[in-house]
C-alpha positions as a printed NumPy array, in Angstrom:
array([[-11.151, -17.059,  23.319],
       [ -9.019, -17.784,  26.284],
       [ -9.065, -15.289,  29.147],
       [ -5.538, -14.025,  28.613],
       [ -6.24 , -13.277,  24.924],
       [ -9.329, -11.265,  25.467],
       [ -7.887,  -8.02 ,  27.025],
       [ -5.28 ,  -7.803,  24.271],
       [ -7.814,  -8.208,  21.452],
       [-10.35 ,  -5.923,  23.008],
       [ -7.694,  -3.183,  23.563],
       [ -6.655,  -3.502,  19.797],
       [-10.233,  -3.355,  18.654],
       [-10.954,  -0.373,  20.957],
       [ -7.957,   1.507,  19.423],
       [ -9.135,   0.676,  15.885],
       [-12.59 ,   1.888,  16.679],
       [-11.196,   5.134,  18.383],
       [ -9.158,   5.95 ,  15.324],
       [-12.034,   5.122,  12.992],
       [-14.368,   7.472,  14.791],
       [-11.764,  10.227,  15.17 ],
       [-10.839,  10.109,  11.499],
       [-12.639,  12.118,   8.777],
       [-14.882,   9.927,   6.746],
       [-12.822,  10.485,   3.572],
       [ -9.867,   8.877,   5.258],
       [-11.534,   6.262,   7.485],
       [-10.901,   3.673,   4.826],
       [ -7.207,   3.697,   5.79 ],
       [ -8.132,   2.594,   9.251],
       [-10.525,  -0.113,   7.839],
       [ -7.855,  -1.497,   5.528],
       [ -5.383,  -1.689,   8.335],
       [ -7.887,  -3.566,  10.47 ],
       [ -8.416,  -6.066,   7.611],
       [ -4.657,  -6.486,   7.539],
       [ -4.696,  -7.233,  11.259],
       [ -7.575,  -9.652,  10.991],
       [ -5.962, -11.517,   8.037],
       [ -2.585, -11.744,   9.937],
       [ -4.36 , -13.183,  12.986],
       [ -6.215, -15.734,  10.837],
       [ -2.978, -16.794,   9.097],
       [ -0.91 , -16.895,  12.357],
       [ -3.581, -18.929,  14.091],
       [ -4.026, -21.483,  11.409],
       [ -3.591, -24.866,  12.888],
       [ -2.522, -23.52 ,  16.335],
       [ -4.338, -24.295,  19.606],
       [ -3.819, -20.99 ,  21.35 ],
       [ -4.844, -19.179,  18.246],
       [ -5.059, -15.47 ,  19.102],
       [ -2.524, -15.103,  21.921],
       [ -0.289, -12.07 ,  21.331],
       [  2.933, -14.055,  21.42 ],
       [  1.678, -16.241,  18.638],
       [  1.079, -13.122,  16.663],
       [  4.747, -12.44 ,  16.859],
       [  4.615,  -9.137,  18.727],
       [  6.121, -10.284,  22.105],
       [  9.717, -11.509,  22.637],
       [ 10.251, -15.289,  22.439],
       [ 11.875, -17.161,  25.303],
       [ 15.443, -16.006,  25.807],
       [ 15.028, -12.787,  23.736],
       [ 15.774,  -9.356,  25.182],
       [ 13.043,  -6.762,  24.426],
       [ 15.527,  -3.893,  24.693],
       [ 17.842,  -5.571,  22.226],
       [ 15.045,  -6.243,  19.794],
       [ 14.038,  -2.517,  20.   ],
       [ 17.616,  -1.403,  19.551],
       [ 17.852,  -3.718,  16.383],
       [ 14.621,  -2.02 ,  15.153],
       [ 16.044,   1.438,  15.639],
       [ 19.2  ,   0.332,  13.666],
       [ 17.063,  -0.987,  10.807],
       [ 15.16 ,   2.255,  10.769],
       [ 18.46 ,   3.98 ,   9.927],
       [ 19.08 ,   1.319,   7.237],
       [ 15.654,   2.037,   5.762],
       [ 16.245,   5.8  ,   5.756],
       [ 19.588,   5.325,   4.019],
       [ 18.113,   3.055,   1.501],
       [ 15.182,   5.436,   0.784],
       [ 17.596,   8.41 ,   0.375],
       [ 19.932,   6.451,  -1.915],
       [ 17.105,   5.225,  -4.08 ],
       [ 15.707,   8.805,  -4.286],
       [ 19.013,  10.059,  -5.45 ],
       [ 19.155,   7.381,  -8.139],
       [ 15.578,   8.034,  -9.27 ],
       [ 16.28 ,  11.772,  -9.333],
       [ 19.293,  11.211, -11.661],
       [ 17.095,   9.054, -13.924],
       [ 14.384,  11.691, -13.883],
       [ 11.892,   9.318, -12.154],
       [ 11.688,  10.903,  -8.738],
       [  7.977,  11.754,  -8.347],
       [  7.886,  11.81 ,  -4.53 ],
       [  6.072,  15.087,  -4.484],
       [  2.941,  13.117,  -5.192],
       [  3.435,  11.399,  -1.715],
       [  4.161,  14.701,  -0.042],
       [  0.958,  16.28 ,  -1.501],
       [ -1.142,  13.389,  -0.354],
       [  0.398,  13.235,   3.099],
       [ -0.26 ,  16.945,   3.595],
       [ -4.051,  16.122,   3.436],
       [ -3.964,  13.583,   6.167],
       [ -5.626,  14.481,   9.418],
       [ -3.793,  14.413,  12.675],
       [ -5.54 ,  11.164,  13.791],
       [ -4.356,   9.442,  10.54 ],
       [ -0.702,  10.655,  11.042],
       [ -0.81 ,   9.258,  14.58 ],
       [ -2.411,   6.018,  13.273],
       [  0.296,   5.762,  10.594],
       [  2.909,   5.692,  13.309],
       [  1.25 ,   3.172,  15.561],
       [ -1.376,   0.69 ,  14.587],
       [ -0.602,   0.745,  10.878],
       [  2.958,  -0.419,  11.306],
       [  1.777,  -3.115,  13.74 ],
       [ -0.845,  -4.635,  11.305],
       [  1.335,  -4.289,   8.276],
       [  4.229,  -5.973,   9.912],
       [  2.014,  -8.796,  11.233],
       [  0.682,  -9.343,   7.796],
       [  3.538,  -8.821,   5.361],
       [  6.634,  -9.824,   7.5  ],
       [  4.899, -12.115,   9.968],
       [  2.136, -14.02 ,   8.313],
       [  3.119, -13.869,   4.664],
       [  6.878, -13.706,   4.772],
       [  7.036, -16.059,   7.772],
       [  4.671, -18.705,   6.471],
       [  6.193, -18.641,   2.953],
       [  9.675, -19.039,   4.351],
       [  8.441, -22.106,   6.454],
       [  6.726, -23.632,   3.459],
       [  9.642, -23.101,   1.076],
       [ 12.136, -24.581,   3.433],
       [ 10.178, -27.768,   3.684],
       [ 10.889, -28.773,   0.084],
       [ 14.061, -26.902,  -0.542],
       [ 17.305, -28.752,  -1.472],
       [ 20.44 , -28.427,   0.571],
       [ 21.921, -26.209,  -2.241],
       [ 18.846, -23.892,  -2.167],
       [ 18.97 , -23.68 ,   1.608],
       [ 22.726, -22.768,   1.435],
       [ 21.987, -20.041,  -1.109],
       [ 19.161, -18.777,   1.059],
       [ 16.798, -19.072,  -1.905],
       [ 13.599, -19.824,   0.222],
       [ 14.285, -16.654,   2.265],
       [ 14.938, -14.575,  -0.893],
       [ 11.858, -15.849,  -2.674],
       [  9.626, -15.268,   0.396],
       [ 11.062, -11.724,   0.947],
       [ 10.651, -10.837,  -2.714],
       [  6.991, -11.948,  -2.771],
       [  6.177, -10.304,   0.656],
       [  7.986,  -7.056,  -0.449],
       [  6.157,  -6.947,  -3.834],
       [  2.773,  -7.11 ,  -2.111],
       [  3.944,  -4.476,   0.313],
       [  5.063,  -2.227,  -2.498],
       [  1.802,  -2.764,  -4.419],
       [ -0.105,  -1.614,  -1.316],
       [  1.632,   1.716,  -1.689],
       [  0.59 ,   2.256,  -5.337],
       [ -2.405,   4.224,  -4.105],
       [  0.005,   7.223,  -3.881],
       [  0.366,   7.257,  -7.635],
       [  4.274,   7.402,  -7.218],
       [  6.633,   5.134,  -8.921],
       [  9.293,   6.146,  -6.461],
       [  7.142,   5.289,  -3.547],
       [  6.627,   1.693,  -4.856],
       [ 10.399,   1.213,  -5.462],
       [ 11.325,   2.586,  -2.013],
       [  8.516,   0.496,  -0.409],
       [  9.874,  -2.682,  -1.948],
       [ 13.392,  -1.992,  -0.667],
       [ 12.137,  -1.189,   2.847],
       [  9.955,  -4.297,   2.765],
       [ 13.077,  -6.396,   1.925],
       [ 15.086,  -4.841,   4.713],
       [ 12.205,  -5.468,   7.277],
       [ 12.082,  -9.085,   6.09 ],
       [ 15.816,  -9.328,   6.848],
       [ 15.227,  -7.873,  10.328],
       [ 12.556, -10.483,  11.024],
       [ 14.8  , -13.244,   9.764],
       [ 17.885, -12.178,  11.817],
       [ 15.981, -11.667,  15.004],
       [ 13.292, -14.277,  14.72 ],
       [ 10.906, -11.657,  15.856],
       [  8.597,  -9.021,  14.45 ],
       [  9.402,  -6.44 ,  17.106],
       [ 12.518,  -4.923,  15.243],
       [ 10.341,  -4.684,  11.973],
       [  7.503,  -3.028,  13.819],
       [  9.894,  -0.474,  15.608],
       [ 11.762,   0.193,  12.423],
       [  8.515,   0.7  ,  10.384],
       [  7.127,   2.988,  13.141],
       [ 10.298,   5.065,  13.426],
       [ 10.562,   5.381,   9.709],
       [  6.948,   6.591,   9.379],
       [  7.35 ,   9.052,  12.272],
       [ 10.494,  10.486,  10.542],
       [  8.758,  10.667,   7.151],
       [  5.819,  12.504,   8.637],
       [  7.979,  14.957,  10.609],
       [ 10.203,  15.813,   7.558],
       [  7.358,  15.719,   4.982],
       [  4.445,  17.221,   6.778],
       [  5.753,  19.462,   9.585],
       [  9.203,  20.379,   8.188],
       [  8.573,  20.141,   4.568]])
């Protein structure tokens, strides 16, 4: 690894190790899965690139000409969009008799403090790197290569990549046993794909994901 890559990677590895050791054994699998996501994202990002593991190639630093503060502000805005979408879908599911979000509340209530902190920090980072960065980004690039002018004009490559990425993201949340959680996760995943597409950066998606998780934890665990 190049010298400039090593401190970044070591700091990430140290944080994962710290959370893994601080987490009860029954919940340490959450940290392990997140680390696998980070590793897979790093591999996919680095595929065919010379400076493989540099943070900027992982999509977590502003690109040339981008304003970090503007990207963060966009992320906060998308966090509100995600919250609105989640609330709207919850109302629809409630009307249909399909709202089973209590399953999510009950499971979150069992999480230790280290896991709650982890869910607001490293988990959004690794998940956005994998689902919005590596999977959505690579699929969009691949789809655009063979897309017709009409398909490009209709944004079909973007829609297909976002649908696939969001489906995987929603499936990841099936462990809660909640149908509502899967549907809401798909919608949020699609919104985060849109934020990545509009900004050409993962920073808004990471910020939005983190803010959404923090709000969910506060209202579900501490104020619920």
